[in-house]
Structures are given as C-alpha cells and as structure tokens.
PDB file of N, CA, C and O in Angstrom:
ATOM      1  N   MET A   1     -11.558  40.490 -35.403  1.00  0.00           N
ATOM      2  CA  MET A   1     -11.474  39.095 -35.035  1.00  0.00           C
ATOM      3  C   MET A   1     -10.041  38.686 -34.687  1.00  0.00           C
ATOM      4  O   MET A   1      -9.818  37.926 -33.745  1.00  0.00           O
ATOM      5  N   LYS A   2      -9.062  39.200 -35.462  1.00  0.00           N
ATOM      6  CA  LYS A   2      -7.668  38.853 -35.199  1.00  0.00           C
ATOM      7  C   LYS A   2      -7.204  39.292 -33.810  1.00  0.00           C
ATOM      8  O   LYS A   2      -6.495  38.530 -33.152  1.00  0.00           O
ATOM      9  N   PRO A   3      -7.576  40.499 -33.328  1.00  0.00           N
ATOM     10  CA  PRO A   3      -7.160  40.880 -31.974  1.00  0.00           C
ATOM     11  C   PRO A   3      -7.715  39.942 -30.901  1.00  0.00           C
ATOM     12  O   PRO A   3      -7.044  39.678 -29.904  1.00  0.00           O
ATOM     13  N   VAL A   4      -8.921  39.445 -31.097  1.00  0.00           N
ATOM     14  CA  VAL A   4      -9.523  38.531 -30.124  1.00  0.00           C
ATOM     15  C   VAL A   4      -8.749  37.219 -30.096  1.00  0.00           C
ATOM     16  O   VAL A   4      -8.465  36.692 -29.021  1.00  0.00           O
ATOM     17  N   ILE A   5      -8.408  36.694 -31.253  1.00  0.00           N
ATOM     18  CA  ILE A   5      -7.649  35.444 -31.320  1.00  0.00           C
ATOM     19  C   ILE A   5      -6.273  35.634 -30.689  1.00  0.00           C
ATOM     20  O   ILE A   5      -5.808  34.778 -29.936  1.00  0.00           O
ATOM     21  N   PHE A   6      -5.624  36.750 -30.994  1.00  0.00           N
ATOM     22  CA  PHE A   6      -4.321  37.039 -30.409  1.00  0.00           C
ATOM     23  C   PHE A   6      -4.410  37.119 -28.884  1.00  0.00           C
ATOM     24  O   PHE A   6      -3.565  36.560 -28.186  1.00  0.00           O
ATOM     25  N   ALA A   7      -5.417  37.803 -28.369  1.00  0.00           N
ATOM     26  CA  ALA A   7      -5.596  37.927 -26.918  1.00  0.00           C
ATOM     27  C   ALA A   7      -5.824  36.561 -26.278  1.00  0.00           C
ATOM     28  O   ALA A   7      -5.296  36.286 -25.201  1.00  0.00           O
ATOM     29  N   LEU A   8      -6.592  35.719 -26.924  1.00  0.00           N
ATOM     30  CA  LEU A   8      -6.825  34.371 -26.396  1.00  0.00           C
ATOM     31  C   LEU A   8      -5.538  33.546 -26.388  1.00  0.00           C
ATOM     32  O   LEU A   8      -5.288  32.808 -25.434  1.00  0.00           O
ATOM     33  N   LEU A   9      -4.735  33.657 -27.419  1.00  0.00           N
ATOM     34  CA  LEU A   9      -3.463  32.935 -27.463  1.00  0.00           C
ATOM     35  C   LEU A   9      -2.520  33.402 -26.361  1.00  0.00           C
ATOM     36  O   LEU A   9      -1.872  32.584 -25.708  1.00  0.00           O
ATOM     37  N   VAL A  10      -2.445  34.701 -26.155  1.00  0.00           N
ATOM     38  CA  VAL A  10      -1.599  35.242 -25.087  1.00  0.00           C
ATOM     39  C   VAL A  10      -2.082  34.744 -23.729  1.00  0.00           C
ATOM     40  O   VAL A  10      -1.272  34.331 -22.900  1.00  0.00           O
ATOM     41  N   ALA A  11      -3.372  34.778 -23.496  1.00  0.00           N
ATOM     42  CA  ALA A  11      -3.931  34.301 -22.229  1.00  0.00           C
ATOM     43  C   ALA A  11      -3.626  32.822 -22.024  1.00  0.00           C
ATOM     44  O   ALA A  11      -3.310  32.405 -20.910  1.00  0.00           O
ATOM     45  N   LEU A  12      -3.717  32.039 -23.066  1.00  0.00           N
ATOM     46  CA  LEU A  12      -3.438  30.611 -22.979  1.00  0.00           C
ATOM     47  C   LEU A  12      -1.975  30.365 -22.636  1.00  0.00           C
ATOM     48  O   LEU A  12      -1.671  29.512 -21.802  1.00  0.00           O
ATOM     49  N   ILE A  13      -1.079  31.090 -23.260  1.00  0.00           N
ATOM     50  CA  ILE A  13       0.350  30.929 -22.990  1.00  0.00           C
ATOM     51  C   ILE A  13       0.675  31.331 -21.559  1.00  0.00           C
ATOM     52  O   ILE A  13       1.418  30.630 -20.872  1.00  0.00           O
ATOM     53  N   VAL A  14       0.131  32.445 -21.109  1.00  0.00           N
ATOM     54  CA  VAL A  14       0.408  32.934 -19.759  1.00  0.00           C
ATOM     55  C   VAL A  14      -0.120  31.968 -18.709  1.00  0.00           C
ATOM     56  O   VAL A  14       0.571  31.704 -17.724  1.00  0.00           O
ATOM     57  N   THR A  15      -1.305  31.442 -18.887  1.00  0.00           N
ATOM     58  CA  THR A  15      -1.874  30.552 -17.878  1.00  0.00           C
ATOM     59  C   THR A  15      -1.210  29.187 -17.878  1.00  0.00           C
ATOM     60  O   THR A  15      -1.239  28.497 -16.859  1.00  0.00           O
ATOM     61  N   ASN A  16      -0.611  28.775 -18.995  1.00  0.00           N
ATOM     62  CA  ASN A  16       0.035  27.470 -19.052  1.00  0.00           C
ATOM     63  C   ASN A  16       1.520  27.515 -18.728  1.00  0.00           C
ATOM     64  O   ASN A  16       2.147  26.464 -18.590  1.00  0.00           O
ATOM     65  N   SER A  17       2.098  28.705 -18.601  1.00  0.00           N
ATOM     66  CA  SER A  17       3.518  28.775 -18.281  1.00  0.00           C
ATOM     67  C   SER A  17       3.717  28.461 -16.801  1.00  0.00           C
ATOM     68  O   SER A  17       2.921  28.861 -15.951  1.00  0.00           O
ATOM     69  N   VAL A  18       4.785  27.746 -16.518  1.00  0.00           N
ATOM     70  CA  VAL A  18       5.084  27.339 -15.154  1.00  0.00           C
ATOM     71  C   VAL A  18       6.426  27.949 -14.774  1.00  0.00           C
ATOM     72  O   VAL A  18       7.381  27.892 -15.549  1.00  0.00           O
ATOM     73  N   ALA A  19       6.496  28.525 -13.595  1.00  0.00           N
ATOM     74  CA  ALA A  19       7.727  29.174 -13.150  1.00  0.00           C
ATOM     75  C   ALA A  19       8.794  28.137 -12.823  1.00  0.00           C
ATOM     76  O   ALA A  19       8.492  27.007 -12.441  1.00  0.00           O
ATOM     77  N   LEU A  20      10.037  28.544 -12.982  1.00  0.00           N
ATOM     78  CA  LEU A  20      11.188  27.708 -12.678  1.00  0.00           C
ATOM     79  C   LEU A  20      11.261  27.462 -11.174  1.00  0.00           C
ATOM     80  O   LEU A  20      11.003  28.364 -10.377  1.00  0.00           O
ATOM     81  N   ARG A  21      11.613  26.237 -10.795  1.00  0.00           N
ATOM     82  CA  ARG A  21      11.790  25.891  -9.380  1.00  0.00           C
ATOM     83  C   ARG A  21      13.236  25.471  -9.157  1.00  0.00           C
ATOM     84  O   ARG A  21      13.814  24.737  -9.959  1.00  0.00           O
ATOM     85  N   CYS A  22      13.817  25.949  -8.050  1.00  0.00           N
ATOM     86  CA  CYS A  22      15.226  25.685  -7.752  1.00  0.00           C
ATOM     87  C   CYS A  22      15.385  25.219  -6.313  1.00  0.00           C
ATOM     88  O   CYS A  22      14.579  25.544  -5.441  1.00  0.00           O
ATOM     89  N   HIS A  23      16.456  24.440  -6.082  1.00  0.00           N
ATOM     90  CA  HIS A  23      16.830  24.104  -4.710  1.00  0.00           C
ATOM     91  C   HIS A  23      17.277  25.390  -4.028  1.00  0.00           C
ATOM     92  O   HIS A  23      17.824  26.285  -4.674  1.00  0.00           O
ATOM     93  N   CYS A  24      17.045  25.479  -2.737  1.00  0.00           N
ATOM     94  CA  CYS A  24      17.406  26.674  -1.988  1.00  0.00           C
ATOM     95  C   CYS A  24      18.064  26.256  -0.684  1.00  0.00           C
ATOM     96  O   CYS A  24      17.528  25.425   0.049  1.00  0.00           O
ATOM     97  N   GLY A  25      19.226  26.831  -0.396  1.00  0.00           N
ATOM     98  CA  GLY A  25      19.897  26.476   0.847  1.00  0.00           C
ATOM     99  C   GLY A  25      21.274  27.098   0.957  1.00  0.00           C
ATOM    100  O   GLY A  25      21.648  27.968   0.171  1.00  0.00           O
ATOM    101  N   GLY A  26      22.020  26.636   1.946  1.00  0.00           N
ATOM    102  CA  GLY A  26      23.345  27.188   2.216  1.00  0.00           C
ATOM    103  C   GLY A  26      23.222  28.543   2.876  1.00  0.00           C
ATOM    104  O   GLY A  26      22.447  28.713   3.817  1.00  0.00           O
ATOM    105  N   ARG A  27      23.986  29.511   2.387  1.00  0.00           N
ATOM    106  CA  ARG A  27      23.933  30.873   2.937  1.00  0.00           C
ATOM    107  C   ARG A  27      22.611  31.563   2.661  1.00  0.00           C
ATOM    108  O   ARG A  27      22.290  32.564   3.302  1.00  0.00           O
ATOM    109  N   ARG A  28      21.850  31.051   1.728  1.00  0.00           N
ATOM    110  CA  ARG A  28      20.544  31.642   1.390  1.00  0.00           C
ATOM    111  C   ARG A  28      19.521  31.183   2.422  1.00  0.00           C
ATOM    112  O   ARG A  28      19.336  29.981   2.614  1.00  0.00           O
ATOM    113  N   GLN A  29      18.865  32.108   3.079  1.00  0.00           N
ATOM    114  CA  GLN A  29      17.831  31.788   4.058  1.00  0.00           C
ATOM    115  C   GLN A  29      16.533  31.471   3.324  1.00  0.00           C
ATOM    116  O   GLN A  29      15.992  32.325   2.622  1.00  0.00           O
ATOM    117  N   CYS A  30      16.040  30.266   3.480  1.00  0.00           N
ATOM    118  CA  CYS A  30      14.859  29.818   2.748  1.00  0.00           C
ATOM    119  C   CYS A  30      13.811  29.269   3.707  1.00  0.00           C
ATOM    120  O   CYS A  30      14.138  28.681   4.738  1.00  0.00           O
ATOM    121  N   LEU A  31      12.556  29.471   3.352  1.00  0.00           N
ATOM    122  CA  LEU A  31      11.477  28.882   4.137  1.00  0.00           C
ATOM    123  C   LEU A  31      11.353  27.391   3.864  1.00  0.00           C
ATOM    124  O   LEU A  31      10.990  26.618   4.750  1.00  0.00           O
ATOM    125  N   GLU A  32      11.658  26.989   2.628  1.00  0.00           N
ATOM    126  CA  GLU A  32      11.597  25.584   2.230  1.00  0.00           C
ATOM    127  C   GLU A  32      12.830  25.261   1.406  1.00  0.00           C
ATOM    128  O   GLU A  32      13.561  26.165   1.002  1.00  0.00           O
ATOM    129  N   SER A  33      13.068  23.982   1.153  1.00  0.00           N
ATOM    130  CA  SER A  33      14.263  23.581   0.405  1.00  0.00           C
ATOM    131  C   SER A  33      14.124  23.792  -1.102  1.00  0.00           C
ATOM    132  O   SER A  33      15.106  23.672  -1.833  1.00  0.00           O
ATOM    133  N   VAL A  34      12.917  24.105  -1.573  1.00  0.00           N
ATOM    134  CA  VAL A  34      12.674  24.403  -2.985  1.00  0.00           C
ATOM    135  C   VAL A  34      11.939  25.733  -3.059  1.00  0.00           C
ATOM    136  O   VAL A  34      10.995  25.971  -2.306  1.00  0.00           O
ATOM    137  N   GLU A  35      12.377  26.603  -3.971  1.00  0.00           N
ATOM    138  CA  GLU A  35      11.699  27.885  -4.151  1.00  0.00           C
ATOM    139  C   GLU A  35      11.283  28.061  -5.601  1.00  0.00           C
ATOM    140  O   GLU A  35      11.888  27.492  -6.510  1.00  0.00           O
ATOM    141  N   THR A  36      10.240  28.859  -5.806  1.00  0.00           N
ATOM    142  CA  THR A  36       9.756  29.181  -7.143  1.00  0.00           C
ATOM    143  C   THR A  36      10.317  30.537  -7.535  1.00  0.00           C
ATOM    144  O   THR A  36      10.172  31.513  -6.798  1.00  0.00           O
ATOM    145  N   CYS A  37      10.956  30.598  -8.693  1.00  0.00           N
ATOM    146  CA  CYS A  37      11.607  31.833  -9.141  1.00  0.00           C
ATOM    147  C   CYS A  37      10.575  32.873  -9.563  1.00  0.00           C
ATOM    148  O   CYS A  37       9.533  32.550 -10.133  1.00  0.00           O
ATOM    149  N   LYS A  38      10.898  34.135  -9.265  1.00  0.00           N
ATOM    150  CA  LYS A  38      10.012  35.255  -9.595  1.00  0.00           C
ATOM    151  C   LYS A  38      10.839  36.408 -10.138  1.00  0.00           C
ATOM    152  O   LYS A  38      12.023  36.543  -9.830  1.00  0.00           O
ATOM    153  N   GLY A  39      10.206  37.224 -10.938  1.00  0.00           N
ATOM    154  CA  GLY A  39      10.838  38.446 -11.428  1.00  0.00           C
ATOM    155  C   GLY A  39      12.104  38.193 -12.220  1.00  0.00           C
ATOM    156  O   GLY A  39      12.123  37.357 -13.123  1.00  0.00           O
ATOM    157  N   ALA A  40      13.166  38.918 -11.881  1.00  0.00           N
ATOM    158  CA  ALA A  40      14.437  38.824 -12.606  1.00  0.00           C
ATOM    159  C   ALA A  40      15.216  37.552 -12.289  1.00  0.00           C
ATOM    160  O   ALA A  40      16.174  37.226 -12.990  1.00  0.00           O
ATOM    161  N   ASP A  41      14.823  36.835 -11.248  1.00  0.00           N
ATOM    162  CA  ASP A  41      15.498  35.581 -10.903  1.00  0.00           C
ATOM    163  C   ASP A  41      15.073  34.511 -11.896  1.00  0.00           C
ATOM    164  O   ASP A  41      14.058  33.843 -11.700  1.00  0.00           O
ATOM    165  N   ASP A  42      15.853  34.349 -12.970  1.00  0.00           N
ATOM    166  CA  ASP A  42      15.424  33.509 -14.084  1.00  0.00           C
ATOM    167  C   ASP A  42      16.243  32.239 -14.288  1.00  0.00           C
ATOM    168  O   ASP A  42      16.001  31.501 -15.243  1.00  0.00           O
ATOM    169  N   VAL A  43      17.216  31.966 -13.398  1.00  0.00           N
ATOM    170  CA  VAL A  43      17.981  30.721 -13.465  1.00  0.00           C
ATOM    171  C   VAL A  43      18.152  30.153 -12.060  1.00  0.00           C
ATOM    172  O   VAL A  43      17.964  30.852 -11.065  1.00  0.00           O
ATOM    173  N   CYS A  44      18.510  28.876 -11.999  1.00  0.00           N
ATOM    174  CA  CYS A  44      18.893  28.258 -10.732  1.00  0.00           C
ATOM    175  C   CYS A  44      20.406  28.401 -10.606  1.00  0.00           C
ATOM    176  O   CYS A  44      21.135  28.172 -11.571  1.00  0.00           O
ATOM    177  N   ALA A  45      20.872  28.774  -9.436  1.00  0.00           N
ATOM    178  CA  ALA A  45      22.305  28.945  -9.197  1.00  0.00           C
ATOM    179  C   ALA A  45      22.767  27.992  -8.114  1.00  0.00           C
ATOM    180  O   ALA A  45      22.045  27.714  -7.156  1.00  0.00           O
ATOM    181  N   SER A  46      23.968  27.502  -8.278  1.00  0.00           N
ATOM    182  CA  SER A  46      24.649  26.725  -7.253  1.00  0.00           C
ATOM    183  C   SER A  46      26.074  27.265  -7.201  1.00  0.00           C
ATOM    184  O   SER A  46      26.878  26.995  -8.093  1.00  0.00           O
ATOM    185  N   ILE A  47      26.383  28.024  -6.162  1.00  0.00           N
ATOM    186  CA  ILE A  47      27.652  28.745  -6.079  1.00  0.00           C
ATOM    187  C   ILE A  47      28.399  28.331  -4.812  1.00  0.00           C
ATOM    188  O   ILE A  47      27.824  28.298  -3.724  1.00  0.00           O
ATOM    189  N   ILE A  48      29.677  28.018  -4.965  1.00  0.00           N
ATOM    190  CA  ILE A  48      30.548  27.672  -3.837  1.00  0.00           C
ATOM    191  C   ILE A  48      31.574  28.790  -3.688  1.00  0.00           C
ATOM    192  O   ILE A  48      32.262  29.143  -4.646  1.00  0.00           O
ATOM    193  N   PHE A  49      31.674  29.345  -2.480  1.00  0.00           N
ATOM    194  CA  PHE A  49      32.667  30.374  -2.182  1.00  0.00           C
ATOM    195  C   PHE A  49      33.953  29.682  -1.733  1.00  0.00           C
ATOM    196  O   PHE A  49      33.940  28.910  -0.774  1.00  0.00           O
ATOM    197  N   THR A  50      35.055  29.952  -2.417  1.00  0.00           N
ATOM    198  CA  THR A  50      36.326  29.303  -2.112  1.00  0.00           C
ATOM    199  C   THR A  50      37.322  30.261  -1.478  1.00  0.00           C
ATOM    200  O   THR A  50      38.481  29.900  -1.271  1.00  0.00           O
ATOM    201  N   GLY A  51      36.892  31.458  -1.173  1.00  0.00           N
ATOM    202  CA  GLY A  51      37.772  32.474  -0.598  1.00  0.00           C
ATOM    203  C   GLY A  51      38.042  32.229   0.875  1.00  0.00           C
ATOM    204  O   GLY A  51      37.919  31.101   1.353  1.00  0.00           O
ATOM    205  N   PRO A  52      38.411  33.282   1.600  1.00  0.00           N
ATOM    206  CA  PRO A  52      38.771  33.163   3.011  1.00  0.00           C
ATOM    207  C   PRO A  52      37.629  32.669   3.903  1.00  0.00           C
ATOM    208  O   PRO A  52      37.877  32.070   4.949  1.00  0.00           O
ATOM    209  N   VAL A  53      36.399  32.912   3.502  1.00  0.00           N
ATOM    210  CA  VAL A  53      35.239  32.426   4.265  1.00  0.00           C
ATOM    211  C   VAL A  53      34.460  31.470   3.352  1.00  0.00           C
ATOM    212  O   VAL A  53      33.549  31.902   2.645  1.00  0.00           O
ATOM    213  N   PRO A  54      34.809  30.180   3.362  1.00  0.00           N
ATOM    214  CA  PRO A  54      34.146  29.248   2.447  1.00  0.00           C
ATOM    215  C   PRO A  54      32.673  29.056   2.790  1.00  0.00           C
ATOM    216  O   PRO A  54      32.264  29.225   3.939  1.00  0.00           O
ATOM    217  N   GLY A  55      31.907  28.711   1.811  1.00  0.00           N
ATOM    218  CA  GLY A  55      30.480  28.458   1.982  1.00  0.00           C
ATOM    219  C   GLY A  55      29.846  28.219   0.627  1.00  0.00           C
ATOM    220  O   GLY A  55      30.534  28.136  -0.390  1.00  0.00           O
ATOM    221  N   TYR A  56      28.530  28.111   0.624  1.00  0.00           N
ATOM    222  CA  TYR A  56      27.829  27.906  -0.640  1.00  0.00           C
ATOM    223  C   TYR A  56      26.409  28.433  -0.529  1.00  0.00           C
ATOM    224  O   TYR A  56      25.918  28.698   0.568  1.00  0.00           O
ATOM    225  N   PHE A  57      25.758  28.582  -1.662  1.00  0.00           N
ATOM    226  CA  PHE A  57      24.320  28.813  -1.677  1.00  0.00           C
ATOM    227  C   PHE A  57      23.728  28.220  -2.936  1.00  0.00           C
ATOM    228  O   PHE A  57      24.401  28.071  -3.956  1.00  0.00           O
ATOM    229  N   GLN A  58      22.458  27.888  -2.841  1.00  0.00           N
ATOM    230  CA  GLN A  58      21.650  27.433  -3.968  1.00  0.00           C
ATOM    231  C   GLN A  58      20.375  28.246  -3.935  1.00  0.00           C
ATOM    232  O   GLN A  58      19.770  28.414  -2.876  1.00  0.00           O
ATOM    233  N   SER A  59      19.957  28.757  -5.098  1.00  0.00           N
ATOM    234  CA  SER A  59      18.721  29.528  -5.128  1.00  0.00           C
ATOM    235  C   SER A  59      18.395  29.964  -6.544  1.00  0.00           C
ATOM    236  O   SER A  59      19.159  29.726  -7.479  1.00  0.00           O
ATOM    237  N   CYS A  60      17.238  30.611  -6.682  1.00  0.00           N
ATOM    238  CA  CYS A  60      16.910  31.336  -7.902  1.00  0.00           C
ATOM    239  C   CYS A  60      17.808  32.572  -7.928  1.00  0.00           C
ATOM    240  O   CYS A  60      18.114  33.145  -6.883  1.00  0.00           O
ATOM    241  N   TYR A  61      18.228  32.978  -9.129  1.00  0.00           N
ATOM    242  CA  TYR A  61      19.160  34.094  -9.220  1.00  0.00           C
ATOM    243  C   TYR A  61      19.042  34.734 -10.596  1.00  0.00           C
ATOM    244  O   TYR A  61      18.681  34.050 -11.554  1.00  0.00           O
ATOM    245  N   PRO A  62      19.333  36.013 -10.723  1.00  0.00           N
ATOM    246  CA  PRO A  62      19.349  36.635 -12.058  1.00  0.00           C
ATOM    247  C   PRO A  62      20.483  36.031 -12.899  1.00  0.00           C
ATOM    248  O   PRO A  62      21.597  35.869 -12.400  1.00  0.00           O
ATOM    249  N   SER A  63      20.218  35.705 -14.142  1.00  0.00           N
ATOM    250  CA  SER A  63      21.208  35.011 -14.977  1.00  0.00           C
ATOM    251  C   SER A  63      22.509  35.801 -15.127  1.00  0.00           C
ATOM    252  O   SER A  63      23.590  35.214 -15.077  1.00  0.00           O
ATOM    253  N   PHE A  64      22.424  37.107 -15.309  1.00  0.00           N
ATOM    254  CA  PHE A  64      23.634  37.909 -15.479  1.00  0.00           C
ATOM    255  C   PHE A  64      24.524  37.827 -14.239  1.00  0.00           C
ATOM    256  O   PHE A  64      25.730  37.610 -14.355  1.00  0.00           O
ATOM    257  N   GLU A  65      23.939  37.996 -13.059  1.00  0.00           N
ATOM    258  CA  GLU A  65      24.713  37.939 -11.819  1.00  0.00           C
ATOM    259  C   GLU A  65      25.253  36.536 -11.576  1.00  0.00           C
ATOM    260  O   GLU A  65      26.362  36.377 -11.065  1.00  0.00           O
ATOM    261  N   CYS A  66      24.486  35.529 -11.935  1.00  0.00           N
ATOM    262  CA  CYS A  66      24.934  34.152 -11.766  1.00  0.00           C
ATOM    263  C   CYS A  66      26.159  33.879 -12.634  1.00  0.00           C
ATOM    264  O   CYS A  66      27.107  33.237 -12.182  1.00  0.00           O
ATOM    265  N   GLN A  67      26.145  34.358 -13.865  1.00  0.00           N
ATOM    266  CA  GLN A  67      27.303  34.180 -14.748  1.00  0.00           C
ATOM    267  C   GLN A  67      28.537  34.872 -14.167  1.00  0.00           C
ATOM    268  O   GLN A  67      29.643  34.338 -14.251  1.00  0.00           O
ATOM    269  N   LEU A  68      28.355  36.049 -13.582  1.00  0.00           N
ATOM    270  CA  LEU A  68      29.487  36.752 -12.966  1.00  0.00           C
ATOM    271  C   LEU A  68      30.051  35.954 -11.794  1.00  0.00           C
ATOM    272  O   LEU A  68      31.266  35.799 -11.671  1.00  0.00           O
ATOM    273  N   LEU A  69      29.169  35.449 -10.936  1.00  0.00           N
ATOM    274  CA  LEU A  69      29.624  34.681  -9.779  1.00  0.00           C
ATOM    275  C   LEU A  69      30.280  33.368 -10.185  1.00  0.00           C
ATOM    276  O   LEU A  69      31.266  32.955  -9.574  1.00  0.00           O
ATOM    277  N   SER A  70      29.751  32.713 -11.198  1.00  0.00           N
ATOM    278  CA  SER A  70      30.297  31.410 -11.580  1.00  0.00           C
ATOM    279  C   SER A  70      31.672  31.528 -12.228  1.00  0.00           C
ATOM    280  O   SER A  70      32.380  30.529 -12.351  1.00  0.00           O
ATOM    281  N   SER A  71      32.059  32.727 -12.642  1.00  0.00           N
ATOM    282  CA  SER A  71      33.375  32.905 -13.269  1.00  0.00           C
ATOM    283  C   SER A  71      34.323  33.751 -12.418  1.00  0.00           C
ATOM    284  O   SER A  71      35.370  34.180 -12.905  1.00  0.00           O
ATOM    285  N   SER A  72      33.976  33.990 -11.176  1.00  0.00           N
ATOM    286  CA  SER A  72      34.806  34.790 -10.276  1.00  0.00           C
ATOM    287  C   SER A  72      36.006  33.973  -9.785  1.00  0.00           C
ATOM    288  O   SER A  72      35.982  32.743  -9.818  1.00  0.00           O
ATOM    289  N   SER A  73      37.044  34.661  -9.335  1.00  0.00           N
ATOM    290  CA  SER A  73      38.235  33.968  -8.830  1.00  0.00           C
ATOM    291  C   SER A  73      38.029  33.382  -7.435  1.00  0.00           C
ATOM    292  O   SER A  73      38.809  32.529  -7.013  1.00  0.00           O
ATOM    293  N   ILE A  74      37.003  33.818  -6.715  1.00  0.00           N
ATOM    294  CA  ILE A  74      36.770  33.284  -5.364  1.00  0.00           C
ATOM    295  C   ILE A  74      35.506  32.435  -5.276  1.00  0.00           C
ATOM    296  O   ILE A  74      35.078  32.071  -4.181  1.00  0.00           O
ATOM    297  N   THR A  75      34.914  32.121  -6.409  1.00  0.00           N
ATOM    298  CA  THR A  75      33.722  31.267  -6.416  1.00  0.00           C
ATOM    299  C   THR A  75      33.823  30.233  -7.527  1.00  0.00           C
ATOM    300  O   THR A  75      34.532  30.417  -8.517  1.00  0.00           O
ATOM    301  N   GLN A  76      33.096  29.146  -7.334  1.00  0.00           N
ATOM    302  CA  GLN A  76      32.905  28.135  -8.370  1.00  0.00           C
ATOM    303  C   GLN A  76      31.421  27.866  -8.412  1.00  0.00           C
ATOM    304  O   GLN A  76      30.753  27.929  -7.380  1.00  0.00           O
ATOM    305  N   GLY A  77      30.895  27.573  -9.565  1.00  0.00           N
ATOM    306  CA  GLY A  77      29.477  27.272  -9.610  1.00  0.00           C
ATOM    307  C   GLY A  77      28.938  27.200 -11.006  1.00  0.00           C
ATOM    308  O   GLY A  77      29.671  27.255 -11.994  1.00  0.00           O
ATOM    309  N   PHE A  78      27.625  27.074 -11.060  1.00  0.00           N
ATOM    310  CA  PHE A  78      26.975  27.017 -12.363  1.00  0.00           C
ATOM    311  C   PHE A  78      25.562  27.562 -12.266  1.00  0.00           C
ATOM    312  O   PHE A  78      24.980  27.671 -11.187  1.00  0.00           O
ATOM    313  N   CYS A  79      25.038  27.896 -13.424  1.00  0.00           N
ATOM    314  CA  CYS A  79      23.686  28.407 -13.570  1.00  0.00           C
ATOM    315  C   CYS A  79      22.965  27.476 -14.543  1.00  0.00           C
ATOM    316  O   CYS A  79      23.567  27.004 -15.508  1.00  0.00           O
ATOM    317  N   CYS A  80      21.702  27.212 -14.301  1.00  0.00           N
ATOM    318  CA  CYS A  80      20.950  26.329 -15.187  1.00  0.00           C
ATOM    319  C   CYS A  80      19.487  26.770 -15.218  1.00  0.00           C
ATOM    320  O   CYS A  80      19.045  27.542 -14.368  1.00  0.00           O
ATOM    321  N   SER A  81      18.754  26.279 -16.193  1.00  0.00           N
ATOM    322  CA  SER A  81      17.381  26.769 -16.365  1.00  0.00           C
ATOM    323  C   SER A  81      16.343  25.658 -16.488  1.00  0.00           C
ATOM    324  O   SER A  81      15.333  25.826 -17.172  1.00  0.00           O
ATOM    325  N   LYS A  82      16.581  24.541 -15.842  1.00  0.00           N
ATOM    326  CA  LYS A  82      15.596  23.457 -15.750  1.00  0.00           C
ATOM    327  C   LYS A  82      15.189  23.314 -14.287  1.00  0.00           C
ATOM    328  O   LYS A  82      15.976  23.629 -13.395  1.00  0.00           O
ATOM    329  N   ASP A  83      13.985  22.850 -14.035  1.00  0.00           N
ATOM    330  CA  ASP A  83      13.529  22.673 -12.657  1.00  0.00           C
ATOM    331  C   ASP A  83      14.508  21.827 -11.842  1.00  0.00           C
ATOM    332  O   ASP A  83      14.924  20.748 -12.264  1.00  0.00           O
ATOM    333  N   LEU A  84      14.860  22.341 -10.671  1.00  0.00           N
ATOM    334  CA  LEU A  84      15.682  21.648  -9.673  1.00  0.00           C
ATOM    335  C   LEU A  84      17.023  21.167 -10.218  1.00  0.00           C
ATOM    336  O   LEU A  84      17.531  20.129  -9.794  1.00  0.00           O
ATOM    337  N   CYS A  85      17.590  21.911 -11.147  1.00  0.00           N
ATOM    338  CA  CYS A  85      18.859  21.521 -11.777  1.00  0.00           C
ATOM    339  C   CYS A  85      20.084  21.892 -10.948  1.00  0.00           C
ATOM    340  O   CYS A  85      21.203  21.494 -11.268  1.00  0.00           O
ATOM    341  N   ASN A  86      19.866  22.650  -9.890  1.00  0.00           N
ATOM    342  CA  ASN A  86      21.012  23.078  -9.089  1.00  0.00           C
ATOM    343  C   ASN A  86      21.161  22.243  -7.839  1.00  0.00           C
ATOM    344  O   ASN A  86      22.078  22.471  -7.050  1.00  0.00           O
TER     345      ASN A  86
END
C-alpha cells in the first residue's frame, strides 16, 4: 500500500509543477519574448556585455554558467528563479 501512495504523491507533484518562464531577447534568438525553461536551464538570466562588443541577452540559463557570467570582468548581470524576473 505504501508504494502506491508514494507513486500517487510523486505523480501529483510532477503534474502540478510548473516550469520557470523567463524573458528572452537581445543576442539570444527567440521565437517569442517569453520562453519556458527546460532541462539544465534552471534560472532566468539578464546579462550585459561591457567589453569591446557591447550587448545583452535575457533567457533561461544554467545557474552555474549564469553565476560565472554575472561575475565576469566583461559582463554585468544577474540570475533569478521567479517567473519573468529577468
């Protein structure tokens, strides 16, 4: 009986979870201005390039890579994990 209850709880959690949504634009080529994050892309990123070729992008991004970009000497930005926070 316990395995059945556990399986039902897992199914309920999976079906009720909603994927993170982020603004998408700038250097990132997007079909729409909002994208739904998938796979390893677990945060919203907003990164500004301040180096020799300035620019920016907003999108879903892997949290580890986003942290690296947000602390780089040629970029400024932030990572967040709420819908449309970027």
